[in-house]
C-alpha positions in Angstrom: 98.1 75.6 213.5 94.7 75.2 211.8 93.9 77.6 209.1 90.5 79.2 209.3 88.2 78.3 206.4 86.2 80.8 204.6 82.6 80.2 203.6 81.7 80.4 199.9 80.3 83.9 200.5 83.4 84.8 202.5 85.6 83.7 199.5 83.4 85.7 197.1 83.5 88.8 199.3 87.3 88.5 199.6 87.6 88.5 195.8 85.2 91.5 195.6 87.1 93.4 198.3 90.4 92.9 196.4 88.8 94.1 193.2 87.5 97.2 195.2 91.0 98.0 196.3 92.3 97.8 192.7 89.3 99.8 191.4 89.8 102.5 194.1 93.4 102.9 193.2 92.5 103.2 189.5 89.7 105.6 190.2 92.0 107.9 192.3 94.6 107.9 189.5 92.0 108.6 186.8 90.4 111.3 189.0 93.9 112.9 189.5 94.4 113.0 185.7 90.9 114.3 185.0 91.2 117.4 187.3 94.9 118.0 187.2 94.4 121.0 184.8 92.2 122.6 187.4 94.9 122.4 190.1 93.1 119.6 191.9 93.7 116.0 192.9 91.1 113.4 193.7 91.5 114.1 197.4 91.1 117.9 196.9 88.1 117.3 194.7 86.5 114.9 197.2 86.8 117.5 200.0 85.3 120.2 197.8 82.5 117.8 197.1 81.9 117.2 200.8 81.8 120.9 201.4 79.3 121.4 198.6 77.1 118.5 199.7 76.9 119.6 203.3 73.7 121.2 204.4 75.6 124.0 206.2 79.2 124.9 206.7 81.1 122.3 208.8 84.4 122.2 210.7 87.2 120.0 209.4 86.4 117.2 211.9 82.9 116.9 210.6 84.0 116.8 207.0 86.5 114.1 207.9 83.9 112.1 209.7 81.5 112.3 206.7 84.2 111.2 204.4 85.4 108.4 206.6 88.8 110.0 206.5 91.5 111.0 208.9 91.0 114.4 210.4 94.7 115.4 210.1 94.8 114.5 206.4 91.6 116.5 205.7 93.0 119.4 207.7 96.2 119.4 205.6 94.2 119.4 202.4 91.8 122.0 203.6 94.8 124.2 204.5 96.1 123.7 200.9 92.7 124.6 199.5 92.6 127.7 201.6 96.1 128.7 200.5 94.9 128.4 196.9 91.8 130.5 197.5 89.3 127.7 197.0 88.0 127.6 200.6 87.9 130.0 203.5 87.4 129.7 207.2 84.6 131.3 209.1 83.9 131.7 212.8 82.0 128.8 214.3 79.4 130.3 216.7 79.3 126.9 218.5 83.0 126.3 218.9 85.8 128.9 219.1 88.6 126.7 217.8 86.8 124.6 215.2 86.3 127.1 212.3 83.8 126.4 209.6 85.1 125.6 206.1 83.2 127.3 203.2 83.7 127.4 199.5 84.9 130.6 197.9 83.7 131.8 194.6 86.9 130.5 193.0 86.3 127.2 194.8 82.7 126.9 193.4 84.0 127.7 189.9 86.7 125.1 190.2 84.3 122.5 191.5 81.8 123.2 188.7 84.6 122.9 186.2 85.5 119.5 187.6 81.9 118.3 187.3 81.9 119.4 183.7 84.9 117.2 183.1 83.5 114.4 185.1 80.2 114.0 183.3 81.5 112.8 179.9 84.1 110.6 181.6 81.6 108.9 183.9 79.1 108.5 181.1 81.8 106.7 179.0 82.8 104.6 182.0 79.1 103.6 182.5 78.6 102.7 178.8 77.6 99.1 178.5 76.8 98.7 182.2 73.1 98.3 183.1 71.6 100.7 185.6 70.3 97.7 187.5 73.8 96.2 187.8 75.2 99.5 189.0 72.4 99.9 191.5 73.0 96.3 192.8 76.7 97.0 193.2 75.9 100.2 195.0 73.6 98.4 197.4 76.4 95.8 198.2 79.0 98.5 198.8 76.6 100.5 200.9 75.8 97.4 203.0 79.5 96.6 203.5 80.1 100.2 204.5 77.2 100.2 207.0 78.5 97.0 208.5 82.0 98.3 208.8 80.9 101.5 210.4 78.7 99.6 212.8 81.5 97.3 213.9 84.3 99.8 214.2 87.7 98.9 212.7 87.4 95.1 212.6 
């Protein structure tokens, strides 16, 4: 059996991907710690952010798609957020069963409080990194995401 050989860029990208996995795990853990006092987790915070950044109220399936997440997982978290009074469901005039998810006043206050905690944390994390390097890394990650989205689950 012949082992497939990676190109030099394939080797470099493999190392980068492994570091992204590690960084993602560390970011989720740090995010959980950062917003725990607000009754949030990184996953809950991420969904609140998706709701805030949407141009209009969206159903769970659209939120999941925009996040690149599993619809069932997003539904479970949205249900928890609703139980805690952070989101509410509204009638969707375009689809009877797919209700729209909206932030409540309490949800907006909680999200705003999370952003107040995030600002000094992210500023500290960015300290010593150049904006140019951050922008380059962002472009690389965006290009990878675009390629993965275009090629399905390969």
